[in-house]
C-alpha positions, 0 to 999 in steps of 0.5 A: 500500500505504501509503495502504491501511494508513493507511486501515485504521489510520484506520478502526480508530482511528475504530472504537475511539473510537466503541466507547469513546464507546458503552460506558458503565456502568449501575448497579442500584438501591441496597440498605440493610442494617442491621447491628445492634450488640450492646453488653455492659458490665460493672461491679463493686460494690464495687471494693475488698473484704476477703478472702472478701467478695463482689463483684457483677458486673453485665453489661448487654446491648443491641442497638441500645440496647435491652435483650436479655432471655433471653441467656446471659452468661458471666463470666470472671476474667482471668489475663493473656490467659487467661479462667477461666470463673466462671459464667453467668447469663441477662439479665432484661427489662432486659438485665441479668445478675448474678454474685456472686464471692467474693474468695478471692485477694488482689490486683487481679483482672480480670473480663470478661463474654462473650456469643455472638451468634446 
């Protein structure tokens, strides 16, 4: 009986080892995906004004470094983390949208531009 169990044990071990050696991974071909990158920058000019003077906000939108024409850019004034909508404009052929803001409140005012990607 002991000899039979040893033979069965040896057979099972050999079977497991042979199965482990025979099994291997195969892989498919590779696929490359191009994830496009939008970039939106905002500048203000001038950055110091008197009360009731205008500030020109200029937003530039690019996709992989190329201008994005015809895109709607939203302009906001920030109050803490709250965005207060000011208005919007469409980018030109150079990916630029402009908004003119009038300084009706004294102090340091923070602005942000936004674009909703398709």
